[in-house]
C-alpha positions as CSV (number, residue, x, y, z in Angstrom):
1,X,30.3,-38.4,-22.0
2,X,32.6,-36.4,-19.8
3,X,32.1,-36.3,-16.0
4,X,30.3,-33.2,-14.8
5,X,32.5,-30.7,-12.9
6,X,30.5,-31.2,-9.7
7,X,30.0,-35.0,-9.7
8,X,33.3,-36.5,-8.5
9,X,31.6,-39.0,-6.2
10,X,28.9,-40.1,-8.7
11,X,30.0,-42.9,-11.0
12,X,26.8,-43.6,-13.0
13,X,24.7,-41.5,-15.3
14,X,21.9,-39.6,-13.4
15,X,18.3,-40.5,-14.0
16,X,16.6,-38.4,-16.5
17,X,13.9,-37.7,-13.9
18,X,16.5,-36.7,-11.3
19,X,18.0,-34.3,-13.8
20,X,14.6,-32.8,-14.5
21,X,13.8,-32.4,-10.8
22,X,17.3,-31.2,-9.8
23,X,18.4,-28.8,-12.5
24,X,17.8,-25.2,-11.7
25,X,19.3,-23.5,-14.8
26,X,15.9,-22.8,-16.4
27,X,15.2,-20.2,-13.6
28,X,18.5,-19.4,-11.8
29,X,20.1,-18.2,-15.1
30,X,18.4,-14.9,-13.9
31,X,21.5,-14.6,-11.6
32,X,24.2,-14.7,-14.3
33,X,25.2,-11.1,-13.7
34,X,25.5,-11.6,-10.0
35,X,27.3,-14.9,-10.4
36,X,29.9,-13.3,-12.7
37,X,30.3,-10.3,-10.4
38,X,30.8,-12.6,-7.4
39,X,33.3,-14.7,-9.3
40,X,35.4,-11.7,-10.3
41,X,35.5,-10.5,-6.7
42,X,36.5,-14.0,-5.5
43,X,39.2,-14.2,-8.2
44,X,40.6,-10.8,-7.1
45,X,40.8,-11.9,-3.5
46,X,42.5,-15.2,-4.4
47,X,45.1,-13.2,-6.4
48,X,45.6,-10.7,-3.6
49,X,46.1,-13.5,-1.1
50,X,48.6,-15.3,-3.3
51,X,46.3,-18.3,-3.8
52,X,46.2,-18.0,-7.5
53,X,48.7,-16.2,-9.8
54,X,48.3,-12.8,-11.4
55,X,48.3,-14.5,-14.8
56,X,45.5,-16.8,-13.9
57,X,43.6,-13.9,-12.4
58,X,43.8,-11.9,-15.6
59,X,42.7,-14.9,-17.6
60,X,39.7,-15.5,-15.3
61,X,38.5,-11.9,-15.4
62,X,38.9,-11.7,-19.2
63,X,37.1,-15.0,-19.6
64,X,34.3,-14.0,-17.3
65,X,33.8,-10.8,-19.3
66,X,33.6,-12.9,-22.4
67,X,31.1,-15.3,-20.8
68,X,28.9,-12.3,-19.8
69,X,29.1,-10.8,-23.3
70,X,28.3,-14.2,-24.9
71,X,25.2,-14.7,-22.7
72,X,23.9,-11.2,-23.4
73,X,24.4,-11.6,-27.1
74,X,22.9,-15.0,-27.2
75,X,26.1,-16.7,-28.3
76,X,26.3,-18.8,-25.1
77,X,22.8,-20.2,-24.6
78,X,21.8,-21.0,-21.0
79,X,19.5,-23.9,-21.9
80,X,22.0,-26.7,-22.1
81,X,22.9,-29.7,-19.9
82,X,24.4,-27.6,-17.0
83,X,22.8,-28.2,-13.6
84,X,22.7,-24.5,-12.6
85,X,24.0,-21.1,-13.6
86,X,27.1,-21.5,-11.5
87,X,28.2,-24.7,-13.3
88,X,27.2,-23.2,-16.7
89,X,29.5,-20.1,-16.1
90,X,32.3,-22.2,-14.7
91,X,32.2,-24.7,-17.6
92,X,32.2,-22.0,-20.3
93,X,34.9,-20.1,-18.5
94,X,37.1,-23.2,-18.4
95,X,36.5,-23.8,-22.1
96,X,37.7,-20.3,-22.8
97,X,40.7,-20.0,-20.5
98,X,41.6,-23.6,-19.7
99,X,43.1,-24.6,-16.3
100,X,42.9,-21.1,-14.9
101,X,39.1,-21.5,-15.0
102,X,39.4,-24.6,-12.9
103,X,41.2,-22.7,-10.2
104,X,38.4,-20.2,-9.7
105,X,36.5,-22.4,-7.3
106,X,39.3,-22.6,-4.8
107,X,38.2,-21.7,-1.3
108,X,34.6,-21.5,-2.5
109,X,31.5,-23.8,-2.5
110,X,28.3,-23.6,-4.4
111,X,26.7,-23.1,-1.0
112,X,28.3,-19.7,-0.4
113,X,28.3,-18.9,-4.1
114,X,24.6,-19.2,-4.5
115,X,24.0,-17.4,-1.2
116,X,26.1,-14.6,-2.5
117,X,24.5,-14.4,-5.9
118,X,21.0,-14.5,-4.5
119,X,21.7,-12.0,-1.8
120,X,23.2,-9.6,-4.4
121,X,20.1,-10.0,-6.5
122,X,17.8,-9.3,-3.5
123,X,19.8,-6.3,-2.3
124,X,19.7,-4.8,-5.8
125,X,16.0,-5.3,-6.0
126,X,15.5,-3.8,-2.5
127,X,17.0,-0.6,-3.8
128,X,15.1,-0.7,-7.1
129,X,11.7,-1.2,-5.4
130,X,12.5,1.5,-2.8
131,X,13.3,4.0,-5.7
132,X,10.0,3.1,-7.4
133,X,8.1,3.7,-4.2
134,X,9.7,7.2,-3.9
135,X,8.4,7.9,-7.4
136,X,5.0,6.7,-6.5
137,X,4.9,8.8,-3.3
138,X,5.9,11.9,-5.2
139,X,2.9,11.4,-7.5
140,X,0.6,11.1,-4.5
141,X,2.0,14.3,-3.0
142,X,1.4,16.2,-6.2
143,X,-2.2,14.9,-6.3
144,X,-2.8,15.6,-2.6
145,X,-1.6,19.2,-3.0
146,X,-3.9,19.7,-5.9
147,X,-7.0,18.4,-4.2
148,X,-6.6,19.4,-0.6
149,X,-9.7,21.6,-0.8
150,X,-12.0,19.0,-2.4
151,X,-14.6,17.6,-0.1
152,X,-15.0,13.8,0.1
153,X,-17.0,11.6,2.3
154,X,-14.7,9.8,4.7
155,X,-15.9,6.3,5.4
156,X,-15.9,3.6,8.0
157,X,-17.4,0.2,7.2
158,X,-17.8,1.6,3.7
159,X,-20.5,3.9,5.1
160,X,-20.4,7.7,5.0
161,X,-18.9,8.9,8.3
162,X,-17.3,12.3,8.3
163,X,-16.3,14.9,5.7
164,X,-12.6,14.9,4.7
165,X,-10.7,16.3,1.8
166,X,-9.4,14.3,-1.1
167,X,-5.8,15.3,-0.5
168,X,-6.0,14.0,3.0
169,X,-7.3,10.7,1.7
170,X,-4.5,10.4,-0.8
171,X,-2.0,11.2,2.0
172,X,-3.2,8.1,3.8
173,X,-1.9,6.0,1.0
174,X,1.3,8.0,0.7
175,X,1.9,7.2,4.4
176,X,1.4,3.5,3.7
177,X,3.9,3.6,0.8
178,X,6.3,5.5,3.0
179,X,6.3,2.6,5.5
180,X,6.8,0.2,2.5
181,X,9.8,2.2,1.4
182,X,11.2,2.0,5.0
183,X,10.8,-1.7,5.1
184,X,12.8,-2.2,1.9
185,X,15.6,0.1,3.1
186,X,15.7,-1.5,6.5
187,X,16.0,-5.0,4.9
188,X,18.8,-3.7,2.7
189,X,20.7,-2.4,5.6
190,X,20.2,-5.4,7.8
191,X,21.1,-7.9,5.2
192,X,24.0,-6.1,3.5
193,X,26.5,-8.8,4.7
194,X,28.7,-10.9,2.4
195,X,28.3,-14.7,2.4
196,X,31.3,-15.2,0.1
197,X,34.1,-17.2,1.7
198,X,32.0,-19.3,3.9
199,X,32.5,-22.3,1.6
200,X,30.3,-25.3,2.3
201,X,29.4,-24.5,5.9
202,X,32.5,-24.2,8.1
203,X,34.9,-21.8,6.3
204,X,38.1,-22.8,4.5
205,X,41.7,-23.6,5.4
206,X,42.9,-21.3,2.6
207,X,44.2,-17.9,3.7
208,X,41.3,-15.9,2.3
209,X,40.2,-12.4,3.2
210,X,36.4,-12.1,3.2
211,X,36.6,-8.4,3.8
212,X,38.1,-7.9,0.4
213,X,35.3,-9.6,-1.4
214,X,32.7,-7.9,0.8
215,X,34.0,-4.5,-0.1
216,X,34.2,-5.2,-3.8
217,X,30.6,-6.4,-3.9
218,X,29.3,-3.5,-2.0
219,X,28.5,-5.3,1.3
220,X,29.2,-3.6,4.6
221,X,31.2,-6.6,5.9
222,X,31.2,-10.4,5.9
223,X,28.6,-12.4,7.8
224,X,29.4,-13.6,11.3
225,X,28.8,-17.4,11.2
226,X,29.3,-19.5,8.2
227,X,27.1,-22.4,9.4
228,X,24.1,-19.9,9.5
229,X,25.1,-18.1,6.4
230,X,24.9,-20.9,3.8
231,X,21.4,-21.9,4.9
232,X,20.1,-18.4,5.7
233,X,17.2,-17.2,3.5
234,X,15.8,-14.6,5.8
235,X,16.8,-11.9,3.3
236,X,14.6,-13.6,0.7
237,X,11.7,-14.0,3.1
238,X,12.0,-10.3,4.0
239,X,11.7,-9.1,0.5
240,X,8.8,-11.4,-0.1
241,X,7.1,-10.1,3.1
242,X,7.8,-6.5,2.1
243,X,6.4,-7.1,-1.4
244,X,3.3,-8.8,0.0
245,X,2.7,-6.0,2.4
246,X,3.2,-3.4,-0.3
247,X,0.9,-5.3,-2.6
248,X,-1.7,-5.4,0.1
249,X,-1.6,-1.6,0.2
250,X,-1.8,-1.4,-3.6
251,X,-4.8,-3.8,-3.5
252,X,-6.6,-1.6,-1.0
253,X,-6.1,1.4,-3.2
254,X,-7.1,-0.6,-6.2
255,X,-10.4,-1.6,-4.6
256,X,-11.2,2.1,-3.9
257,X,-10.3,3.1,-7.4
258,X,-12.6,0.4,-8.8
259,X,-15.4,1.6,-6.6
260,X,-14.8,5.2,-7.3
261,X,-14.9,4.6,-11.1
262,X,-18.3,2.9,-11.0
263,X,-21.5,4.7,-12.0
264,X,-22.7,4.5,-8.4
265,X,-19.7,6.6,-7.1
266,X,-18.5,8.4,-10.3
267,X,-15.7,10.0,-8.3
268,X,-12.9,9.3,-10.9
269,X,-12.4,8.4,-14.5
270,X,-9.4,6.2,-15.5
271,X,-7.5,7.0,-18.6
272,X,-8.5,4.9,-21.7
273,X,-4.9,3.8,-21.6
274,X,-5.6,2.0,-18.3
275,X,-9.0,0.4,-19.1
276,X,-10.4,-2.1,-21.5
277,X,-13.8,-2.6,-23.2
278,X,-16.1,-5.5,-23.3
279,X,-16.3,-8.1,-26.2
280,X,-20.1,-7.8,-26.2
281,X,-21.2,-4.6,-24.4
282,X,-20.0,-1.6,-26.4
283,X,-20.7,0.8,-23.6
284,X,-18.3,-0.8,-21.1
285,X,-15.1,0.6,-19.8
286,X,-13.6,-1.8,-17.4
287,X,-11.0,-0.9,-14.7
288,X,-8.7,-3.8,-15.6
289,X,-5.5,-2.4,-14.2
290,X,-6.7,-2.0,-10.6
291,X,-8.4,-5.3,-10.9
292,X,-5.2,-7.0,-12.0
293,X,-3.2,-5.3,-9.3
294,X,-5.8,-6.5,-6.7
295,X,-5.5,-10.0,-8.2
296,X,-1.7,-10.2,-8.4
297,X,-1.5,-9.5,-4.6
298,X,-2.6,-13.0,-4.0
299,X,0.3,-14.6,-5.9
300,X,2.8,-12.5,-3.8
301,X,1.2,-13.9,-0.7
302,X,1.6,-17.4,-2.1
303,X,5.3,-16.9,-2.8
304,X,5.9,-15.8,0.8
305,X,4.0,-18.7,2.3
306,X,5.7,-21.1,-0.1
307,X,9.3,-20.1,1.1
308,X,8.3,-20.0,4.7
309,X,7.0,-23.6,4.3
310,X,10.2,-24.7,2.6
311,X,12.4,-23.3,5.3
312,X,10.4,-24.3,8.4
313,X,11.8,-27.9,8.8
314,X,15.4,-27.5,7.5
315,X,18.3,-28.6,9.7
316,X,21.6,-26.8,9.5
317,X,23.3,-26.2,7.1
318,X,22.5,-26.1,3.4
319,X,19.8,-28.5,2.1
320,X,18.7,-28.9,-1.5
321,X,15.2,-27.8,-0.5
322,X,16.4,-24.2,-0.7
323,X,16.7,-24.5,-4.4
324,X,13.0,-23.6,-4.2
325,X,13.9,-20.2,-2.8
326,X,14.3,-18.3,-6.1
327,X,11.4,-18.7,-8.5
328,X,8.9,-17.1,-6.0
329,X,11.3,-14.2,-5.3
330,X,11.8,-13.6,-9.1
331,X,8.1,-13.7,-9.6
332,X,7.2,-11.4,-6.7
333,X,9.9,-8.9,-7.8
334,X,8.7,-8.8,-11.4
335,X,5.1,-8.4,-10.1
336,X,6.1,-5.6,-7.7
337,X,8.2,-3.7,-10.2
338,X,5.5,-3.7,-12.9
339,X,2.7,-2.9,-10.3
340,X,4.5,0.2,-9.0
341,X,5.2,1.5,-12.5
342,X,1.7,1.0,-13.8
343,X,0.1,2.3,-10.6
344,X,2.1,5.5,-10.8
345,X,1.1,6.1,-14.4
346,X,-2.6,5.4,-13.7
347,X,-2.7,7.7,-10.7
348,X,-0.9,10.5,-12.6
349,X,-3.5,10.3,-15.4
350,X,-6.8,9.6,-13.7
351,X,-9.4,12.4,-13.7
352,X,-11.2,13.5,-10.6
353,X,-14.8,14.6,-10.6
354,X,-14.8,17.0,-7.6
355,X,-18.4,17.9,-8.0
356,X,-19.5,14.3,-7.6
357,X,-17.3,13.9,-4.5
358,X,-18.8,17.1,-2.9
359,X,-22.4,16.0,-3.8
360,X,-21.7,12.7,-2.1
361,X,-21.0,14.6,1.1
362,X,-24.6,15.6,1.3
363,X,-25.6,12.0,1.9
364,X,-25.2,10.2,5.2
365,X,-25.3,13.0,7.7
366,X,-21.5,13.5,7.8
367,X,-21.6,16.4,10.2
368,X,-23.6,14.6,12.9
369,X,-20.6,14.3,15.2
370,X,-20.0,18.0,14.9
371,X,-23.5,18.7,16.4
372,X,-22.8,16.3,19.3
373,X,-19.4,18.1,19.9
374,X,-21.2,21.5,19.7
375,X,-23.8,20.4,22.4
376,X,-20.9,19.3,24.6
377,X,-19.2,22.6,24.3
378,X,-22.1,25.1,24.3
379,X,-24.8,23.3,26.3
380,X,-22.4,21.6,28.7
381,X,-24.0,18.2,28.0
382,X,-22.3,14.9,28.6
383,X,-21.2,13.5,25.3
384,X,-23.4,10.5,25.6
385,X,-26.5,12.6,26.1
386,X,-25.5,14.8,23.2
387,X,-25.0,11.6,21.1
388,X,-28.6,10.5,21.7
389,X,-30.0,14.0,20.9
390,X,-28.2,13.9,17.6
391,X,-29.6,10.5,17.0
392,X,-33.1,12.0,17.2
393,X,-32.0,14.7,14.8
394,X,-30.8,12.2,12.3
395,X,-34.0,10.2,12.6
396,X,-36.0,13.3,11.9
397,X,-33.9,14.2,8.9
398,X,-34.2,10.6,7.5
399,X,-38.0,10.8,8.0
400,X,-38.4,14.0,5.9
401,X,-35.8,13.0,3.3
402,X,-33.1,15.6,4.1
403,X,-29.5,15.4,5.1
404,X,-28.8,16.8,8.6
405,X,-26.7,19.6,7.1
406,X,-29.9,20.9,5.3
407,X,-31.9,21.3,8.5
408,X,-32.8,24.9,9.6
409,X,-32.2,26.3,13.1
410,X,-36.0,26.2,13.7
411,X,-36.2,22.5,12.8
412,X,-33.3,21.7,15.1
413,X,-34.9,23.6,17.9
414,X,-38.2,21.8,17.5
415,X,-36.4,18.4,17.8
416,X,-34.8,19.4,21.1
417,X,-34.9,22.7,22.8
418,X,-31.3,22.4,24.1
419,X,-30.2,22.9,20.5
420,X,-29.7,26.7,20.0
421,X,-29.6,28.7,16.8
422,X,-25.8,28.6,16.5
423,X,-25.9,24.8,16.0
424,X,-27.0,24.9,12.4
425,X,-23.7,26.5,11.4
426,X,-21.6,23.6,12.6
427,X,-23.5,21.2,10.3
428,X,-21.9,22.7,7.2
429,X,-19.7,20.0,5.7
430,X,-16.8,22.2,4.7
431,X,-16.8,23.8,8.2
432,X,-16.9,20.3,9.6
433,X,-13.9,19.2,7.6
434,X,-11.9,22.4,8.5
435,X,-12.8,22.0,12.2
436,X,-10.8,18.8,12.4
437,X,-7.5,20.7,12.8
438,X,-5.9,18.5,15.5
439,X,-2.5,17.1,14.5
440,X,-3.0,14.5,11.8
441,X,-6.5,15.7,11.1
442,X,-8.2,16.4,7.8
443,X,-8.4,20.2,7.8
444,X,-6.8,21.9,4.7
445,X,-4.1,23.4,6.8
446,X,-3.2,20.1,8.5
447,X,-3.3,18.3,5.2
448,X,-0.9,20.8,3.7
449,X,1.4,20.3,6.8
450,X,1.4,16.6,6.2
451,X,2.2,17.1,2.5
452,X,5.1,19.5,3.4
453,X,6.5,17.1,6.0
454,X,6.4,14.2,3.6
455,X,8.0,16.3,0.9
456,X,10.9,17.1,3.2
457,X,11.2,13.4,4.1
458,X,11.1,12.5,0.4
459,X,13.9,14.9,-0.4
460,X,16.2,13.4,2.2
461,X,15.2,9.8,1.2
462,X,16.3,10.5,-2.4
463,X,19.7,11.7,-1.1
464,X,20.3,8.7,1.1
465,X,19.3,5.8,-1.3
């Protein structure tokens, strides 16, 4: 058996168990595109710097193109004895072009090679996830504009609190997803630096130009310090954190959609495309998609904690522990991409029962705070005194089985003589919703302002990404 191309110091055959533990090709083959892209850039720089000949450069590029084509057509299967994707590509390249392929690794280590490949992958996924978030935000804006006049009970502690409109509620989630978008974009900008050329940890004596490869690969510039660069996985931790935070927002939304689709709420109906039946109860329509989204959030948390734990005790520079950096990222990225796509489709197609939402506003005395504010303004009462008077009003309404909004001026006056006849008008739920017209509030006009502001932002965001 011939010696492996990365085992000059090792003189005996590796243990089968070591190979099983060590080999990363079963999962890092995901990076074959980035590996070939990085190798092409490296070869070009070597040629420009006179480190390899033009002839060898042409052979290398032609050979790399063939390797990529063979992988994508299944001719070159990435399930052989190679240790990782980098060795697999280099071995096949050398089989195709001979000694020129052996020159490709000049002034390069697997340490900076894998850092480059992985960073390219993460940067591309940052952009893809940011674009998917823009699509989702657009769906929320369309729904919010459609339902900005539909009354909905706003809740705290999952208890009816104050009347809001559905568009306003949806805008809260649009705001969350906007922050998620900004995190992915910020991470992209902060980490858009090229590791290529750092070699093992200390640079190289060859006359390389790292700016050339950085420019070809779409990075802003090379990284500053090679010792840090080959062991840095902050970019991977950032995308894991960003995905975990985004999935937390998706999970919160999913929980509300699950509640809203129950018989107890009846606020929405999910499309049959996004629900399943029961194997035994023929009447059931289960909200499987939001339940799965809620569940998948946990695995993205696990992937983040896993890599944080891997990194926490590593000395400089590269350590083999960081081979554990990729599977969690690949998994979280796949989970995030699928989640964003299915969530957008589900939101686009869900049906809203506006009458059920408005009926729910007649439960829970949603306009109680409006009466307290009225007494502060009209009766010049301290808020805390007004607060206790309204408490008496609520207790009376509960006793006779009415909502506070259904009480007559006469009933209010009998409870406390300081409540004049004008007080009953402020208890109307729609008036209550519209009265909250401070900046960021739930009134229809303020909700439309928020929608328009986010539409302007969305337009600019699409241009800049």
